[in-house]
C-alpha positions as CSV (number, residue, x, y, z in Angstrom):
1,M,140.8,-50.1,9.3
2,I,144.5,-50.5,8.4
3,A,146.6,-49.4,10.9
4,N,148.9,-47.7,8.6
5,S,146.1,-45.4,6.6
6,G,146.1,-42.0,7.0
7,E,142.7,-42.0,8.3
8,Y,143.6,-44.5,11.0
9,R,146.5,-42.2,12.1
10,K,144.4,-39.6,12.0
11,K,141.6,-41.1,13.8
12,N,144.4,-42.2,17.1
13,G,146.2,-38.6,16.6
14,Q,148.6,-39.9,15.2
15,R,151.1,-37.6,12.8
16,G,153.3,-37.9,9.9
17,C,155.1,-41.4,8.6
18,V,154.6,-44.6,10.2
19,M,157.6,-46.5,10.0
20,M,157.2,-50.2,8.8
21,N,159.0,-53.3,10.6
22,N,161.0,-55.5,8.9
23,F,159.1,-58.8,8.0
24,I,158.6,-61.6,5.4
25,F,155.6,-62.7,3.3
26,E,155.4,-65.7,1.8
27,N,152.4,-66.8,-0.4
28,K,152.3,-70.4,-1.8
29,T,149.2,-70.4,-4.4
30,K,149.5,-72.1,-7.3
31,V,147.4,-71.3,-10.3
32,Y,146.0,-73.7,-13.0
33,F,145.5,-72.3,-16.3
34,G,144.1,-73.9,-19.1
35,K,141.2,-75.6,-20.4
36,G,140.5,-79.1,-19.1
37,G,142.2,-78.2,-15.7
38,V,139.3,-78.8,-13.4
39,K,138.8,-82.0,-14.5
40,E,142.4,-82.9,-14.5
41,Y,143.9,-81.2,-11.4
42,L,141.1,-80.9,-9.4
43,G,140.6,-84.4,-8.0
44,G,144.2,-85.0,-6.7
45,L,144.2,-81.4,-4.6
46,L,141.1,-82.8,-2.8
47,A,143.2,-85.5,-1.1
48,N,144.7,-82.8,1.0
49,S,141.7,-81.0,1.8
50,G,139.0,-81.1,4.5
51,E,135.5,-81.8,4.3
52,T,134.7,-78.4,3.4
53,I,135.3,-76.2,0.7
54,M,134.9,-72.6,0.1
55,L,133.9,-71.8,-3.5
56,A,134.6,-68.4,-4.1
57,Y,133.7,-67.2,-7.4
58,G,132.5,-63.7,-9.2
59,G,129.7,-62.6,-10.8
60,G,128.3,-65.9,-12.5
61,S,130.6,-66.5,-15.7
62,I,131.5,-69.2,-14.1
63,K,128.0,-70.9,-14.0
64,C,127.4,-69.7,-17.8
65,N,130.5,-71.4,-19.0
66,G,129.8,-75.0,-17.4
67,V,132.6,-74.6,-15.0
68,Y,130.4,-74.3,-12.1
69,D,128.7,-77.5,-12.8
70,E,132.1,-79.6,-13.6
71,I,133.5,-78.3,-10.3
72,M,130.6,-79.1,-8.3
73,G,130.5,-82.6,-9.9
74,I,134.0,-83.2,-8.7
75,L,133.0,-81.8,-5.4
76,N,129.6,-83.6,-4.9
77,A,131.4,-87.0,-6.4
78,Q,134.4,-87.0,-3.6
79,G,131.8,-86.0,-0.9
80,K,132.9,-82.5,-0.1
81,C,130.2,-79.9,1.6
82,V,130.2,-76.7,-0.2
83,V,130.0,-73.7,0.9
84,E,129.7,-70.7,-1.4
85,F,131.0,-67.2,-1.3
86,S,129.6,-65.5,-4.7
87,G,130.0,-61.9,-6.1
88,I,133.4,-61.4,-5.6
89,M,134.2,-58.0,-8.0
90,S,137.7,-57.5,-9.7
91,N,140.3,-56.0,-7.4
92,P,137.7,-56.8,-4.5
93,T,137.4,-54.1,-1.1
94,Y,139.1,-55.0,1.8
95,A,135.5,-55.1,3.2
96,K,134.5,-58.2,0.6
97,V,137.5,-60.0,1.3
98,Q,136.5,-59.8,5.0
99,E,133.1,-60.8,4.5
100,G,135.0,-63.9,2.8
101,A,136.8,-64.1,6.0
102,K,133.7,-64.7,8.6
103,L,131.9,-66.5,5.8
104,A,135.1,-69.2,6.4
105,W,135.3,-69.0,9.7
106,A,131.8,-69.3,10.5
107,S,131.8,-72.7,8.2
108,A,134.8,-73.7,10.6
109,M,137.2,-73.8,7.5
110,A,140.1,-72.3,9.1
111,E,142.2,-75.5,8.3
112,N,140.3,-76.1,5.4
113,G,140.4,-76.2,1.8
114,V,139.6,-72.9,-0.5
115,L,139.0,-73.1,-4.3
116,K,138.8,-69.7,-5.7
117,I,137.8,-69.1,-9.4
118,G,138.2,-65.9,-10.8
119,K,141.1,-63.4,-12.5
120,V,144.5,-63.4,-11.2
121,T,144.3,-59.9,-10.0
122,D,141.9,-60.9,-7.8
123,F,142.6,-61.4,-4.0
124,Q,143.4,-64.7,-3.5
125,A,142.7,-67.4,-0.4
126,H,143.9,-70.9,0.1
């Protein structure tokens, strides 16, 4: 439950406006677009990743269009252990994001790579 939400404030006896503290948010995410991008860029990106990679994707079009096989071929060729997180809907719920985070932690990937395939509007994992 988000601490700033009305539901949280009501549950915890808080009323009125909640003041937000100053903060800085930085989101370093690169998004590669275009035909042949997986083949051209993925191998080089893996040089800076750990042994385990989380492959996060949606409903399965990745498997129909051949991208899944292409990615798995590259990951397997480089000896990476792949943990899959599928079924991510457009504009995923907080619960779905938390599900992915739990899977990442359970797979000991807190400091390793996450490869996200999907729409730009989906949540972004690093």
